[in-house]
N, C-alpha and C positions, 0 to 999 in steps of 0.2 A: 608436397605439403595439404595438410588436412584444410576441409571445408564447411563452413556450418553451408544447411542446405536447409533454407523454410517450404513449408507442405501449409499452403492455406488451407486453413479446416472449413472453408466455405465448398470446396468441392474435391480436396483432397490431393490438390494439384499444387505439383513445385512452385510456387513463388519467385523463388531468388535465392542465388547462391553468391559465395563470399569468402574468400579467405581469411583461413585464419592467422591468425600473428604469431609468428617465428619467436621462439625468447630471444634474440636478435631486434627482432621488431619490437615487443615490449619491448626493455632496455631502453632499444630509441625512446621506445613516446616518454615512457617513468624521465628516463635524462632531461628531456624537453619542456618535460611540465618541472623537473625542480630547476632547472634554469628558468625557464620563464618564469615562473612564482614570485621571482627574488625581486625583480623590478615591479609585480603586478600589485606585491603589495604593497611596493615604498609610494605606489599611487592614494591621491587625497581618495578620500572614502565617499564624500562627493562624486565624484571622479570617474567609479567604478559602482557608487550608483546610477550614476546617468546612464552610464553600459550600459548595466545589467536591464536596464526599464529599458531602453531602445529593443533590448534583444528581445524579451517581451510581448513589446512592437509584432517584433518582424514573427517572428511567431506564429504570433495568433492573425498577421496577412496573410498565412499561409494554412488556415485553420481549413481548408479542404482538401490539400495535399496530406497534413496529418492523417486527416479524419481518415481517408482513403486508405491509405498507409495502415492505420487502426485499424480498419474493418477486413483489409484480408490476412493481415497479419493472422490478428488471431481471432473474425470472426465476433465483435459489439457492431450491434445492427448500425449503419449509417446513419438514423438518424441519431441518435443518442451515440456517438463519434464526438461534434464537436461539445458535448458539453464536459468532457476531458480536455479539451485548448480553453473552458471557461476554469474552471478549475484549475489550471495551470498556468491562465494570468491570476486569480485570483489567489491564490499563496502567494506567487511571488513576488505580488505588489506588496499584498498587507507584512511577508520579510524584508524587502526593503524598505520602507514606510518606519519600522521600527529598527532598526541597522544604526541607526547615530546610538538608539538610547541602548542599544541590548551590549553593543562594544567601545562606551563607555566607561572610563575611570572608575571606580569605585575610590572613594575617598574617606577615608577615616576624620572622626573629629580632630579640628587642629591641635599640635602638640608644639609648645615653643622647643624653638631652632631644631625643628627637624619638617622636613617635607614627607609626604608618605598617600603613596598611592596604590590599587593596583591594577594588573592595566592591560588586556586582554590584545595577541597578539596571534598570527594565522600559524595552523601547525602547520601547511607546509602543502604535499602532496596529497589531497582524496582522494581513493579510489572508491565507485559507488559503483552495486552490482545488480542493476535495476530489473525486474522484474517482467513478464509477458503482460500480463493481467489491468497491472493498470500503468502504462508504460512512461509518462509523462508524471503523472500525479507523483506516481510513486518516487521517481527521477527527483523530482521538484523539489519538493521536502528537504534535500542537500544538496543542489546544485546550489542553486539563487543563493543560501546565505554563506554556501564554503566559498561562493567567487566573492559574496559580499564583504566577505571576513580580510582577502586577501591570501585565499589559500588558492592552490592549482585544483583542477577536476579531470579524473577521466573513469571516462562511463562506460561501462561494460552490460548490455544488455544483453537477456535473452536472445537464443538463435533463433527464438522464432517472431521476435521484434529487432531486427538488427535498422532495419528503416529508423525509426526511429529515433536512437543512435545518431544516424549519417543527418535527420535533419535537424535534431536539438543543436549539432558542433552545429551547422553548415549556419543557423542561423545565429549562433550566438557570434559565430565569426561576420558573419557580413554586416553585425551593427555595431562591431568595433569590439571583438573580445582580442586583445592579441594573440599571433598562433605560440602553440606550445602551452594557454592558461588554460586551454576546453579542450579537450582531445578521448574522441571514443577508440577502443579496440575491440574487437571481434577474434577469442581466442577461446582455447580447447579449457576445463579444467583443472587439468598440468599447471597449463606457463601464468592462471591466475594465480596458482599456489608458488608456483614461483615468486612471481609481481609481486606478492602479499611478501615472502621473504624480500625482497630486497629494500635495500635502505632507500631508496628513491618515496617509495609511501613510505609514510606518517599515520593514516587513519585511513580504517572499512570501517564502510556502509554498503549492510545488504538487507534486501527482503526480498526472502522464500521459504524454504521450508525447515524445519528443525531441522534436519535430515545435510540441507543446504549450512543452514550455522551451523551447526558441528565441525564442516569441514572449513568453514572461512575458521574457527575458533582452533581448531588446529594446526589450517594453514599460521599462523600467527602466534603463534607457543613462540617463548623465547623475544621477542620483537615489540613488548611490552610499548603496541601501539593501541592507539587507542580505535576501538569498533563499536557500531552501533547496530543491531539487529533483532530485524522484527522478523519472525516468524511466523506468522498466521495466528489463526485462532478459529473454536464451535465457539460463534457469538450467542451467547441467549437473549431472550426479551421473558419480560412478563408485565401481563395484562391483565391488572386489578378487577375487582368487583365495582370500581369506582371510574371507569374509561370509558371515553370516548367509544365508545365500539368502534363506528364507520370508520375513525381515522383511526382509531386502533388496528384494524385491516387491509386497508390500504397501501399504511407507512410497510408494516411488516409484512406483506405477501413483496411490495417493490423492493422491501430490505432484502429477503430472501431469492428473488428471482431476477432481479438485476444483474448487466454483465453476465447470465444464465449459476449465476448463483458462485464467476465468478472471482468472487472481492472475500481478504481476510478479513473486515470484518463484517461481513454479511451475516444476512440474521441464519442461521441454522435450528436452535431449540427453543421452540414458544413452550412456554407455563402461564395457560392462561384459571383466571379462577371457575372451581367450576359452575358457578350462581350465571359465567360468560359462553360455557370454554362450549358450546354445541352452538350455540349460534354463533358464533367469530371462527368455529371449523365451516358451520353453515355457506358463512359469506365470505369464506376465504379461498374456497374452492367453487363458489360462483365465477366470484375475482379471477383468477387464475383459469377458469374456462374460457374468456375473453383474451387470453394472452396469445397474439398472432407469433407461432413456429416459420423460421423460414430461412430463405436465404437473408442473411442480410441487406446486401444490396438492394436488395428493396423498403425502400421509404418506408409502406406500413408493416412490416417487419417491426416488433419489440422484441423476441426473444430470438436471438442465432446461437449455431453453433458453438460445443464449447471448442474448448481450441486443440483436442489431436483425438484421436479416436484410440488411444490409451487409457488416456482421463475421463474421455467418452464410459472406455468396458470397468473404470473404476468408479465409476457412479454408479454403472448395474446396480454390482457385486457387492455396491452399500444399500441399495434397495432393496437388493431379491434374498440378500442375507438377511435382512431387520424384516420383511413377510415371512421369511421362511421361521423365522421367530416371532412371530405373531403379527410385530405389524401390518397395516392397513391399509393400503394408499389407496386414496380418493379420487386420482383424479384416471382418467384408463386414458394412455398414452395413445389410443384407439381414435383419440378427438382431436389430437392432433397428428393428421397425414405427414407429415415431412418426420414424424419420428419413427429410428428404424431402429432394429432389435442394435445392428450393427453398426460402424461411422460414427461419428461427432453428430450431429441432429435428436437430441433425445428430448423428449415430451418432461414438463416440471413433475414435479412430483409431492404432493402434502401423507405422512403418509400420519398414523392416529392408531391407536392400544399403543405406544411406545412405552418406553419404560429405557433404564440407560445398564441393560446390560444389552444394549445390542447398537452395533456402532452408528446409524444416524445418530445418537445419541452420547458418544462419547470418542468417537473421532472425528480430524478434520476433514469433510465432504467436498469438495470443490465443485461443487456442480445445482442445477437446479431442482433441490430438494432440504425440504425442510421435515421436522417431527414437532407435531403441538400431541401434548400432554397437558389435565387436567391437573390446577391442585389444590387443597381444601385452605391454606391460609396463606400468608405471607410468610412466616419461617418454614415453610413445605421450597417452597418460589425461591428464599433464598439459601435452602441446601442443597435443592439440585443444578440451582448456578452457576455453585462453585464448585458444585463436581465434575470437576473437568481440567483434565491439564493445562489449559492456552486459558489467556486471559487480559483480551485486544480490547471490547468497549461489550457494555449488558445495557441493557433497555430496559424501565420499566411504563407504563404508560397507566396514570394515572388521574387525577384532577386536583390529586390529594401534594401539595408541594410538600410541606414536614413528612408528611410518613415518606415520598422520595427524597428525600433528604437523606433519612435516616436509614433506608435502602440501603441510598445508596455507600456507607460507610459499612455493611457489610460485605458487601460483595467486592471478590478481588477481583479490581480488572484495569485494566489502565485508562480509561474514557468511560466516564457512567453518563446516559441519558434517559432524560428522562420527556419522552412523547416524540420522541423520534431515532433513528438510527442509519447505524453505514453512511457517518458522515462525518469533516473530518475541518474542522475549527482551525483555523493556520493558529487564529491566538490561543491557541492552549495547546498543552504538549502532547506528544505525539507517542504514545508511550506502554507499554503491557507487562502482564508479572507473569512468572511458571513459563513453559514452556514457548508462551511467544515470542521470547527476548528479555534482551535488557534497551537501555541507550535511549535515549529521547530527542526526537525530530519535528520543527516549529516551533514557535510563538518565540521568548526572547530565549529558552532553556536553549532552543535547540542550535543557537549561535553558539550558546557559554559549551556546549557538546563539541561543537567543529572549530570552537582557539583552545591556545593554553592561555595559562597567568600568568605575568609575570608579577611580582612585586617590587616596587621602589619603593626604599628606605632611606633618606638621604638628608646626613646633617650640617646645619647651618654654623662656620662657623662664624 
């Protein structure tokens, strides 16, 4: 039997092993979900909401255990890990607060002798394939609305963060979610592909790479099931001439380097009006030099390792190739003693003298590196921001609300920010364009993606 082996990025040592599910295991899990889902869906919505609210309480009561597991598995500083628990609760509680409205029937205007409505029913069994970089925040987007709507859920987490799946299922079970309604599976790509092909699975939610999303699409060919795919980005920001410079620098440096830059909606490309460009760069460099790279279990650390040595090597290659092509790294790695030429500890990098021929400006780079370019106008900024195969979020920093609205209508993106970045508001739909994928999570529309509609056309005699 094959095993998953989780190597901690903190020290390169083996953290844990788990057996991968066999095909028989996967089928057993899927059938248990299908059987449990029918009874769960028949429970009144308010009962499901009460149980899921209690599950969120249980998760929060175990914040220390969740935070420790996140840090040891993927390297986020222990001082920052509890924030993911707060975000999990914020999103989960909001989605529960709108469940009744989101799932309410749509009733057309009255028509004599007829009763008409459009009602929402659960899809059935939802398979969520979640990534390691935000193991709770990405998963909650589908877990809570899927379960609230009456679906059953199977959670497959990255082999880097299997403890998070185990901890979540344990917490929900302890809160009263019935057996079979919420399960996890540790499985190989082949087993997951087979599971998607199984008639027991009715919907797939995936967050990860474009390559992984393509594999999900291929696995679902011929099934005619729903798929929600969020496949990352190379997110841009534009600092206009009228921006609050101090706010823009603080927000964007954090947006680029939080979680060691390992965020699908993190900032990778910054365009600054030429009148502010030099001062912006100088302030960004000064702020970046204040980061403390080191052991993420140390409470004083605010920049941890990236998730794997292989991932760190890929980031180093992007920096090296961009520099070879003429970019200048404004951060001397020697300023960060913990940084190494190999392994998982990377110094943050700010690249200037960049252009769109360089990988930092035209490829997704999942690490603590950002490119900064001057622009002469809004029009130039829009052209460069749209010059990407991705479209998850985009940010504009300005004091002019009307200008921001006008720019937002021109930028090809799923979420448009003014004076902030790298944040999900659960009241708003989370979606993307181009290679970022398709589908919607969060907001009322997130419920719509996880339910099917049935029309009732009743004639009264």
